[in-house]
C-alpha positions as CSV (number, residue, x, y, z in Angstrom):
1,X,-8.7,-16.5,36.4
2,X,-8.1,-20.3,36.0
3,X,-4.5,-21.2,35.3
4,X,-3.8,-21.4,31.6
5,X,-3.0,-24.7,29.9
6,X,-0.1,-22.9,28.4
7,X,1.7,-23.3,31.7
8,X,1.8,-27.0,31.2
9,X,3.1,-26.6,27.7
10,X,5.8,-24.2,28.9
11,X,6.7,-26.8,31.5
12,X,7.0,-29.4,28.7
13,X,9.7,-27.5,26.8
14,X,12.5,-30.1,27.5
15,X,10.1,-32.9,26.4
16,X,9.4,-31.0,23.2
17,X,13.1,-31.0,22.5
18,X,13.2,-34.8,23.0
19,X,10.2,-35.2,20.6
20,X,11.8,-32.9,18.0
21,X,15.0,-35.0,18.1
22,X,13.1,-38.2,17.6
23,X,11.0,-36.7,14.8
24,X,13.9,-35.2,12.9
25,X,16.1,-38.3,13.2
26,X,16.7,-40.5,10.2
27,X,14.6,-38.8,7.5
28,X,14.7,-40.3,4.1
29,X,15.4,-38.2,1.1
30,X,17.8,-35.7,2.7
31,X,20.5,-34.2,0.4
32,X,24.2,-34.8,0.7
33,X,26.2,-32.2,2.5
34,X,28.4,-31.7,-0.6
35,X,25.3,-30.9,-2.7
36,X,24.3,-27.9,-0.5
37,X,25.8,-24.4,-0.9
38,X,23.3,-22.4,1.3
39,X,20.6,-23.1,3.9
40,X,17.4,-21.1,3.7
41,X,14.9,-21.3,6.6
42,X,11.3,-20.1,5.9
43,X,9.2,-19.3,8.9
44,X,7.0,-16.8,10.7
45,X,6.5,-16.2,14.4
46,X,7.8,-19.1,16.5
47,X,9.0,-20.9,13.4
48,X,11.2,-17.8,12.5
49,X,12.6,-17.8,16.0
50,X,13.5,-21.5,15.8
51,X,15.3,-20.6,12.6
52,X,17.2,-17.9,14.4
53,X,18.3,-20.5,16.9
54,X,19.7,-22.6,14.1
55,X,21.5,-19.6,12.7
56,X,22.8,-18.6,16.1
57,X,24.3,-22.0,16.8
58,X,25.3,-22.8,13.2
59,X,26.7,-19.6,11.8
60,X,30.2,-20.2,13.3
61,X,30.1,-24.0,12.8
62,X,28.6,-24.4,9.3
63,X,30.6,-23.4,6.3
64,X,27.7,-22.4,4.1
65,X,25.4,-19.3,4.7
66,X,22.3,-19.7,6.8
67,X,19.4,-17.3,5.8
68,X,16.2,-16.9,7.8
69,X,13.4,-15.5,5.7
70,X,10.0,-14.2,6.9
71,X,8.3,-12.7,3.9
72,X,7.0,-13.5,0.4
73,X,10.4,-12.8,-1.1
74,X,13.1,-15.4,-1.6
75,X,16.8,-14.6,-1.8
76,X,18.4,-14.4,-5.3
77,X,21.0,-17.1,-4.2
78,X,18.3,-19.7,-3.9
79,X,18.6,-22.5,-6.4
80,X,19.2,-26.2,-7.1
81,X,21.9,-26.4,-4.4
82,X,19.8,-24.8,-1.7
83,X,18.5,-26.6,1.3
84,X,15.1,-25.0,2.1
85,X,13.6,-25.7,5.5
86,X,9.9,-24.7,5.3
87,X,8.2,-24.4,8.7
88,X,4.6,-23.8,9.7
89,X,2.8,-24.8,12.9
90,X,-0.5,-24.9,11.0
91,X,0.7,-25.8,7.5
92,X,-1.2,-22.8,6.2
93,X,1.2,-19.9,6.9
94,X,0.7,-17.8,3.7
95,X,4.2,-16.3,3.5
96,X,5.9,-19.7,4.1
97,X,3.7,-21.5,1.6
98,X,4.2,-19.0,-1.2
99,X,8.0,-18.9,-0.6
100,X,8.2,-22.7,-0.5
101,X,6.4,-22.9,-3.8
102,X,8.8,-20.4,-5.4
103,X,11.8,-22.3,-4.0
104,X,10.5,-25.6,-5.4
105,X,10.0,-24.0,-8.8
106,X,13.7,-23.2,-8.7
107,X,14.5,-26.8,-8.0
108,X,15.7,-26.2,-4.4
109,X,15.8,-29.1,-1.9
110,X,12.9,-28.6,0.5
111,X,12.4,-30.2,3.9
112,X,9.0,-29.5,5.6
113,X,8.3,-29.2,9.3
114,X,4.5,-28.8,9.9
115,X,1.4,-30.3,11.5
116,X,-1.0,-30.4,8.7
117,X,-2.5,-28.2,5.9
118,X,-1.3,-27.0,2.5
119,X,2.4,-27.6,3.3
120,X,1.8,-31.3,3.8
121,X,0.3,-31.6,0.4
122,X,3.1,-29.6,-1.1
123,X,5.7,-31.9,0.5
124,X,3.9,-35.0,-0.9
125,X,3.8,-33.5,-4.4
126,X,7.5,-32.6,-4.5
127,X,8.6,-35.7,-2.6
128,X,10.1,-33.6,0.2
129,X,10.9,-35.1,3.6
130,X,8.4,-34.1,6.3
131,X,8.7,-33.8,10.1
132,X,5.2,-33.9,11.5
133,X,4.5,-31.7,14.6
134,X,2.4,-33.8,17.1
135,X,-1.1,-32.5,17.6
136,X,-0.6,-32.1,21.3
137,X,2.1,-29.5,20.8
138,X,-0.1,-26.6,19.9
139,X,-0.8,-23.6,19.5
140,X,1.9,-22.7,17.0
141,X,4.0,-20.6,19.4
142,X,4.6,-23.6,21.6
143,X,6.0,-25.7,18.7
144,X,9.2,-23.6,19.1
145,X,11.3,-26.2,21.0
146,X,10.1,-29.1,18.9
147,X,10.9,-27.3,15.7
148,X,14.4,-26.1,16.8
149,X,15.4,-29.6,17.9
150,X,14.1,-31.1,14.7
151,X,16.0,-28.6,12.5
152,X,19.3,-29.1,14.5
153,X,18.8,-32.9,14.2
154,X,18.3,-32.7,10.4
155,X,21.4,-30.6,10.0
156,X,23.3,-33.1,12.1
157,X,22.2,-36.0,10.0
158,X,23.2,-34.2,6.8
159,X,26.6,-33.7,8.3
160,X,26.6,-30.0,9.0
161,X,26.4,-30.1,12.8
162,X,27.9,-33.3,14.3
163,X,27.8,-31.6,17.7
164,X,24.1,-31.0,17.7
165,X,23.2,-34.1,19.6
166,X,25.5,-33.1,22.6
167,X,24.1,-29.6,22.5
168,X,20.5,-30.8,22.7
169,X,21.3,-33.2,25.5
170,X,22.8,-30.4,27.6
171,X,19.8,-28.2,26.9
172,X,17.3,-30.9,27.9
173,X,19.2,-31.5,31.2
174,X,19.3,-27.7,32.0
175,X,15.6,-27.2,31.1
176,X,14.5,-30.1,33.4
177,X,16.4,-28.5,36.2
178,X,15.0,-25.0,35.5
179,X,11.4,-26.0,35.2
180,X,11.5,-27.4,38.7
181,X,12.6,-24.0,40.0
182,X,10.0,-22.2,38.0
183,X,7.1,-24.3,39.3
184,X,7.8,-23.4,42.9
185,X,6.0,-20.4,44.5
186,X,7.6,-17.0,44.2
187,X,9.9,-18.1,41.3
188,X,12.2,-15.6,39.6
189,X,9.8,-15.5,36.6
190,X,6.9,-14.7,38.9
191,X,8.8,-11.9,40.7
192,X,9.9,-10.4,37.4
193,X,6.4,-10.4,36.0
194,X,5.1,-8.4,39.0
195,X,7.7,-5.7,38.2
196,X,6.8,-5.5,34.5
197,X,3.0,-4.8,34.8
198,X,2.0,-1.9,32.6
199,X,5.5,-1.2,31.2
200,X,6.9,-1.4,27.7
201,X,9.6,-4.0,28.0
202,X,12.8,-3.8,26.1
203,X,14.4,-7.2,25.9
204,X,18.1,-7.2,25.0
205,X,20.9,-9.6,24.8
206,X,24.2,-10.3,23.0
207,X,24.5,-11.4,19.4
208,X,23.6,-14.1,18.6
209,X,22.6,-16.0,21.8
210,X,21.0,-13.4,24.0
211,X,19.5,-11.6,21.1
212,X,17.8,-14.7,19.8
213,X,16.3,-15.3,23.2
214,X,15.2,-11.6,23.3
215,X,13.2,-12.2,20.1
216,X,11.3,-15.0,21.8
217,X,10.8,-12.9,25.0
218,X,9.3,-10.0,22.9
219,X,6.9,-12.3,21.1
220,X,5.8,-14.1,24.2
221,X,5.2,-10.9,26.1
222,X,3.2,-9.6,23.1
223,X,1.1,-12.8,22.5
224,X,0.7,-14.2,26.0
225,X,0.6,-11.1,28.2
226,X,-0.9,-8.8,25.6
227,X,1.8,-6.3,26.6
228,X,4.0,-4.1,24.4
229,X,7.6,-5.3,24.2
230,X,10.6,-4.9,21.8
231,X,13.9,-6.6,21.3
232,X,17.4,-5.4,20.4
233,X,20.9,-6.8,20.4
234,X,24.3,-5.9,21.7
235,X,26.8,-4.7,20.7
236,X,24.9,-2.8,18.0
237,X,22.5,-1.2,20.5
238,X,25.4,0.6,22.2
239,X,26.1,2.4,18.9
240,X,22.6,3.9,18.4
241,X,19.7,2.7,20.6
242,X,21.4,3.6,23.9
243,X,21.3,7.3,23.0
244,X,17.5,7.2,23.5
245,X,18.2,7.0,27.3
246,X,20.2,10.3,27.3
247,X,17.7,12.2,29.3
248,X,18.3,13.9,32.7
249,X,18.7,11.5,35.6
250,X,15.8,13.2,37.5
251,X,13.4,12.2,34.7
252,X,12.6,8.6,35.6
253,X,10.5,6.7,33.0
254,X,7.3,5.4,34.6
255,X,6.4,3.3,31.6
256,X,9.6,1.5,30.5
257,X,11.6,-1.5,31.8
258,X,14.7,-3.2,30.4
259,X,15.3,-6.9,30.7
260,X,18.9,-7.9,29.9
261,X,19.4,-11.6,29.0
262,X,22.8,-12.7,30.1
263,X,24.8,-15.9,30.0
264,X,28.3,-17.2,30.5
265,X,29.2,-17.5,26.8
266,X,29.2,-13.8,26.1
267,X,32.2,-12.2,24.5
268,X,34.0,-10.4,27.3
269,X,33.9,-7.1,25.3
270,X,30.2,-7.4,24.8
271,X,29.7,-8.2,28.4
272,X,31.4,-5.0,29.2
273,X,29.1,-3.1,26.9
274,X,26.0,-4.5,28.6
275,X,27.4,-3.9,32.1
276,X,28.1,-0.2,31.1
277,X,24.5,0.2,29.7
278,X,23.0,-1.2,33.0
279,X,25.1,1.2,35.0
280,X,24.1,4.1,32.7
281,X,20.4,3.3,33.1
282,X,20.6,3.2,36.9
283,X,18.0,5.7,38.3
284,X,16.5,6.3,34.9
285,X,14.6,3.1,34.2
286,X,14.2,-0.3,36.0
287,X,16.8,-2.8,34.7
288,X,16.4,-6.5,35.3
289,X,19.0,-9.1,34.5
290,X,18.1,-12.7,33.8
291,X,20.9,-15.2,33.7
292,X,20.8,-18.2,31.4
293,X,22.6,-21.3,32.7
294,X,23.8,-24.5,31.1
295,X,26.7,-26.4,29.7
296,X,26.4,-25.3,26.0
297,X,25.4,-22.2,24.0
298,X,22.1,-24.0,23.1
299,X,21.5,-24.8,26.8
300,X,21.8,-21.2,27.9
301,X,19.7,-20.0,25.0
302,X,16.9,-22.4,25.8
303,X,17.1,-21.7,29.5
304,X,16.6,-18.0,28.8
305,X,13.6,-18.9,26.5
306,X,12.0,-21.0,29.3
307,X,12.5,-18.1,31.8
308,X,10.7,-15.8,29.3
309,X,7.9,-18.1,28.6
310,X,7.0,-18.4,32.3
311,X,7.4,-14.7,32.9
312,X,5.0,-13.9,30.0
313,X,2.4,-16.4,31.4
314,X,2.6,-15.0,34.9
315,X,2.3,-11.5,33.5
316,X,-0.8,-12.6,31.5
317,X,-2.4,-13.8,34.8
318,X,-1.5,-10.5,36.5
319,X,-3.0,-8.6,33.5
320,X,-6.1,-10.6,33.7
321,X,-5.9,-11.7,30.0
322,X,-6.2,-15.1,28.3
323,X,-2.8,-15.9,26.8
324,X,-4.3,-18.4,24.4
325,X,-6.4,-15.7,22.6
326,X,-4.9,-14.1,19.5
327,X,-7.9,-12.6,17.7
328,X,-5.8,-10.4,15.4
329,X,-3.8,-13.3,14.0
330,X,-6.7,-15.7,13.8
331,X,-9.2,-13.3,12.4
332,X,-7.3,-10.6,10.5
333,X,-3.9,-11.8,9.3
334,X,-5.3,-14.7,7.3
335,X,-8.4,-12.9,6.0
336,X,-8.9,-13.0,2.3
337,X,-5.6,-14.9,1.6
338,X,-5.6,-17.6,-1.0
339,X,-3.0,-20.5,-0.9
340,X,-0.5,-20.9,-3.7
341,X,-1.5,-22.6,-6.9
342,X,-1.2,-26.4,-6.8
343,X,2.5,-27.2,-7.1
344,X,3.7,-29.2,-10.1
345,X,7.2,-30.5,-10.9
346,X,9.2,-28.0,-13.1
347,X,9.4,-29.0,-16.7
348,X,12.6,-30.9,-17.5
349,X,13.5,-31.8,-13.9
């Protein structure tokens, strides 16, 4: 099978961060920090995962709640003092568009990140700032790095995350180093992919860094490699999910594999939990540890993401599948869905 163009897009992840910073910088019409009492991120798929990156990095640094929503519902706290970041790689994500329309009707402060479609028209009608995703960064799942960088830059410019610029620079440096390793023959991603063929892959990491990366791994294994995968997070998994492995040591599972996403910023107590799980699973199921590297929490998270993206693409090649094809999403998910009614300014605003 011919090498997928998605390899080139995976290789370009650090460049996507650079483009996202440039596109998100200096937007006109952003609210003042003092006017915002919560941040609501609307997104599905890769857009949702980019929102989880913002929450993972911002939850301990930003003094207002950060909510990531992936449905038609909007939280009851949403109102005039809400910053709503509406994200869609196509501009026609049904759940995002309907939720954005509801948020605007409540006079929230929307900012749109998209390529085209209904969401662009919505932003124009409600005078919302727009970050335009470049057409060469497609399909939607590869917009992840661009979107995450744009969101962090927007929050920096509002005044919520003054450190975001340094975080992004460290991530770009690390990803440029990592991609050179991943493009050599017999890379760590290529070796891991050969060990995952035909297995259900449990991707697990610490909350929030490793767990956010695990969400991306799961989605990329599903979409690119067309292989079942799931994601979970420590330390919660040690209180429930781990019990599923309580079978006799002579009953080795032939259809499961565990990938633990590790990094140097783990809480020592959580590291101990993950180490104990790995030891407990020895002889029961294959356990693979992938180590994220870098000088900041964002750097190690993005490093783990790049490892997962390449692993999923190598696995797609081994499985003999086209990683670009997503017939269920393109044909079934959007079937029969109508966009929201044309948006109009609320009366009295």
